[in-house]
N, C-alpha and C positions, 0 to 999 in steps of 0.2 A: 369114301375119300372125303377128307376134311376140306371145307370151302374157306377161301381167304376173305377176310373182312374188307369192306370198301376202303378203309384207311390203308390197309396193307397193299391193295391194288394200286394206289397212287404214290406209294412211298418212293422217294427218289433213290436212284441207284448210283448217283455220283455226287461228290461234294458240290459241284457247280449247280447241279439241278436242285440241290437242297437250298443253296443260297437264293436261287431264283424264286423258289417257293416262299421263302421268308419275305423277300421283297414284295412279292405279289400279295401276300397276306397283309403286309403293312399298308400297302396302297389301298386294299379293299377295306381295311379298318378305318382309313381316313375318310372313306366315303366321298362326300361332296365337299369336304373342307378345301379352301383355297390354299395354294402354295405361294408363300411370300416371294415377290420379285422386287429387286432394287430398281425403282423408277426415278430416283432422285436426279435432278438436273443441276447443272452448274449455274450460278448466279450470272446475270447479264453483266457485260462490261460497261464501264462508264466513259464519258467524254468530258474533258475539262473546259470545253467551249460550247455554249448553247448554239443551236442551229440558227441560221439566218444569214443575211447579208452583212458584210463588214467593209469599211472603206479601204483598208489596207490589207495586203497579204499577211498571213499569219500561220502558225503551226498549231495542230490539234494533237493533244496527248490522249491515248486510250489507257484506261486504268482498270484494275481489278483488286478486290480485297484479298483474294486468295493468291499467295505467291506461287502456288503450284499450278494455277490455271494458265492456260495458253490462249491468248487472244489471236484470232485469225480474222482477216478483213479483206474487203475488196473496195475499189474506187471506180470500177467500170460498170456499175449498175447490176452486176450479177450477185446472186446470193452466196455468201461465204459458206464453205464446208470445212471438214477436218483437213482437207488438202490445200486450202487457201494459204497464202503467205502468212507467216506468224508476225505479229506486231513486235517490232524491236526498237523503234524510235519515233518521235513525233512526226506527223504527216503534214507536209507543207500544202497550204491552200493558196493557189495562185489566182491570177486574173481569170474570171470566168466563173463556172460553178463546178462543185465537186460534191458527190454524195458518197459518204463512207458508210458501209454496212459491216457490222462486226458481230462475231459470236465468241463465246468463251468455251474451251474444252478442257477436260481433265480425265485421265484414265479411270475407268470404272463408273463414270457418270455420263448421263446423256448431255449433249451440247446444250448451251443456253439458247433462248430465243434470239432471233436476229434483231439487233438494234441498229436503227438507221438515222443518220443526221445529214441534212442538206446544207451546204455552205456556199456562199457566193461572195465574190469580190468584184463588184462592178466597175471599180476604178483602177487605172494604171497610169503611172507617171512616165511620160516619154522624154525625149531629148529637150534640153533647154535651147532657147534661141541663142545663136552665137553673137559675139561682140560685146560692146559695153552694155550697161543696164538699159533695158528697153522701157522707157517711161511713156506716160501719156495714155489717152483714150484711143486705142488702135482701131483699125478697120481690117476685116479679114473675110475671106470667101474661099469656097472650094471650087476649083475649076479642074475638070478631069480627075486625075489621080494626085492632085497637089493642093495644099493649102497655101494661099497667098496672103501675106500680112504686110500692111503698110501703116503710116500715120504715127511713127515713133517720134519722141522728143529726145534731144541730146541732154547731157548733164547740165547745160545752161537753160534748158526748158524750151529749146527752139526745134521746130520740125526737122526731121532728117529725110533727105531725099534718097531713100533706099527701100527696097522691097525684099522680104524674106520669103523663101519658098520651102515648104516641107513636103517631102515625098511620102505618100501613103500607099504606094504601089509595092508589090512583092519584090521588085527588082532592087530597090534601094530603100528599104524600110528605115524609119526612125532617123532620117537625115535632113538637116537644114542646109540651105545654100543662100548666100547673100547676092542679090541682084541690084547693081547700081544703075542699070539701064531699065527702061520700061517703068519709070516712076512718074506719078502725076505732077503736073505743073499748074499752080505753085504747090510746093510741098505743104502738107496740111496735117492737122490733128483734129480729133473729135468729130470726124465725118461719119454720117450714117453709111451703112454698107449692106448691099444685097446682091444676089445673083438674079439676073433677069435676062431671058433670051440667050442664055449661055455666056453672058458677060458679067464682069465684076464692076458694080456701080459704086462710086463714091459720091455722097450727097452732102453738099455744104461743107461744114467744117470751119477751121480757123487757120490763118497763116500768120507768120511773124515777119514784119519788116519795120524795124525800129519801134514796133508796137504790134499788138494783136488786132487783126481784122477778121470779123465773121464773114464767111463766104456764101455766095449764092451759086457758086460753080457746081456743076454736076458733070462727072466724067465717067467713062466706062473703059474697061480693059479687056482686050482679047487679042490673040495673035501677037503678043509681046508689045502692043502699042495701046496708048491711051487716046481717047477721042472725046471731044466735048459733046455733051448730051443736053444742051439747053441750060437754062438758068432758073433757079427758084424765084418766085415772086418776092419772097422775103428771105434775106440772108439768115441762115440758121446753123448752129452747131449743137452737138449733143441731142439731135433729134432721134425719135424712134423711127425705124424704117422696116418695111416688110413688102414683099412682092406677091402678087397673085399671077395667074397665067396671063392676065390681060394688062397689068400695069404695076406701078410702084407707088407706095405711100410714104410721104415724109411727114411725121407726126410730131407736133410740138417742137420743143427744143429751146434754144436760147439765142436771142438776137438783140442785144441791148436791154433785154428783159425776158421774162419767161413767156413763151409763146403758147397759144391755144389753137392757132391755125394749122390746118392740114392741107397739104398739097398732093396732087396726083399726077403721075406721068403715064400717058396712055400708049407709050411706045414712040411718040413723035414730039410731044410738047407737054410742058408742065402747066397746071392750072389750079386755081383755088378749089378745094373740095368741101370740107366741112370744118366745124370748129369743135374742139374738145369741150366737155362740160367745165373743165378748169384748165388753166395754163399749166403746162408740165415740161420740165427739162428732164431728159434721159428716161422717158418711159420705155419699157421693154415691149416691143411689138412683134406679133407673130400672127400668121393667118392659118385658120383651120377650116377646110372646106370653103364656104363662101362668107366667112366671118373674120374680120380683123379685130384682134384683141390688143389692148394697151394695159400693161401691168405696172402699177406703182409709178415712180417718178418723183420729181422734186419741184417745189415752188417756194414762194415767200413764206408759206406756212410750215415748210419742212417736208420731210419725206411723206409720200402718200401710200396708202394700202389699198386704194380702190382699183377695181378692174372694170374697164369699159369695153363695149363691143359695138362694132359697126358692120352692117350688111354691105357686101361688096358686089353682089350680082343679083339684081340690079344694085347699083351703088346707092347706099342709103344717105340720108341727109342729117340724121341725128344718131348720136351715140347713146347707148342704153347702159344702165348699171348691170354688171355681170357678176357682182359679188365683191369679196374683199380678200386680200392676202392675209395671212395670219398676223402680220405686223407691218407697219410702214417700212417700205424699202424703195431704194432707188439704185441706179447703176446695176440692174440685174441683167444677166445674160439669158436670152431666151431663144429657143429654136423649136420648130415643129417637126415631129416625126410621126407619120401616120395621122391619126386623129387626136394626137396629144401634143400639148405644148409643154416643154420642159423648161423650168426656171432654175438658174444656177446662181447662188451667192447674192451679192448686192451689198448695199450700205444701209444700215438701219437708222432709226430716228436719232440715235446718239452719235451717228457718224462712224460707227464701228463696222468693219467688214464682217460678213457672215459666211458660213459654209453650207447653209441650208439648200436642199434641192427639193423641188415640188413638181408634180405632174398634174396638169390641168386638162381635164377631158370631160365632155358632157356637162360642163358647168360645175364640176366637182374638183376640188384641189386636194391632192394627197401628198403627204411627205414621202420622200424617197431617201436612200442612203446619202448622207452628207458628203460633200467633197472632202478630200484628204487635207485641204487647207482652206482658210478663210480668204475670199476674194471678192473684190468689187470691180466693175468695169471690164470684165472679161468679154470675149466673143464666143458664142456657141455655134457650132457648125455640124451638119450631118454629112456622113459619107459612108455608104454601104450600110452595115448593120449597126454602126457606132455613131456616137456623138463626141466631137472633139471640143474641148474648152481651152482657149488659148489666151495667154497674157492675163492682164489685170493687176491688181495690187492689194496688199493687206495694209490698210492705212496709207502711209506714204511710201511704203516699201514695195517696189515693183516686183512682179512675179514674171520671170523671163521664160517660163516653161509652157509645156503643153501636156494636157491630160486627156485620156480617152475613157469614155463611159459606155458601158453596155447595158442599155435599159432592159434587154430581154431577160437578164438574170437577176434584176433588182426587185425581188419579191420574196416574201417569207418562205 
């Protein structure tokens, strides 16, 4: 009997089997050769605004060079995927911080890498104060869940006997009310203002009765009533003022001339304290820990850029040099939050209002996002997580408004 050859023994018996053998042979012939796979990815999407903080709300547009690519994005911190919302219109960046993460997709290609940009808007403009233009160097304080403002001038330049109250509670947000009762007597302008012992203190200032008179009066407000809190040894207006847990400082000011004297209130009486290295009107004063700082101010030589420091516990007798502002400034608004003093606006050596914001901490001064407008003579106040900047003027034009600043988001 004739034997079959090996080839005959594996010969396919059906067309399908024959095709399978052909494919197997082709694969064996390729050996270890690599099979090409399309691993091309889509290019990353673009952003028309650089990351970082901005003073005003704005819109961000996402872009891509390929019109067939689909951009998908998130704003809640999650990583975008092919099922994330597609980009169809510019994304609005509001007060606070927003992080946009985006990818680009296209059929047949792998998605692009994730591109992320962090944006912040630390400033928001709130309601204007009601009524006629609010002129003058105002005084303001936060009591409970309200901002209290007094010390306005009317259009004739005379003090107005009224108080404005702004609610910062959740019940009636962004609302001002005018209070004609519960105002200090005499009505005054250019008084120092602090909160001490839960009370709103007005320190010195100036009244008008057929002429201007600088005051030594000190009054405090609580429970809808004003009460006298002694008198300053030297009448003064436009003084710097700041409070520690133990007392209040009235620093420099004007009283027929520029003053270098400093007075201290220990909760019961006022007494002479120390003397500034130079006489200064309108220095910005704030306390950090156990140190009182005085920033800038004005005297016969013009605006100052010096920063002075005084120990408060125990109370020091001499001010020390604590550095310089970037440029001479007076009429700065200052407030302490945590271990940082924030400085807002002011008037420069040429008499121009500025919008600059600086943070002073540990002896170092850092620039922050500028205010949306140039202002001198504003008052800065802390409440909760935020800082409020009220009133002021740009040159001779009064600003009747209120702005809120969130320092926690104001960083790159």
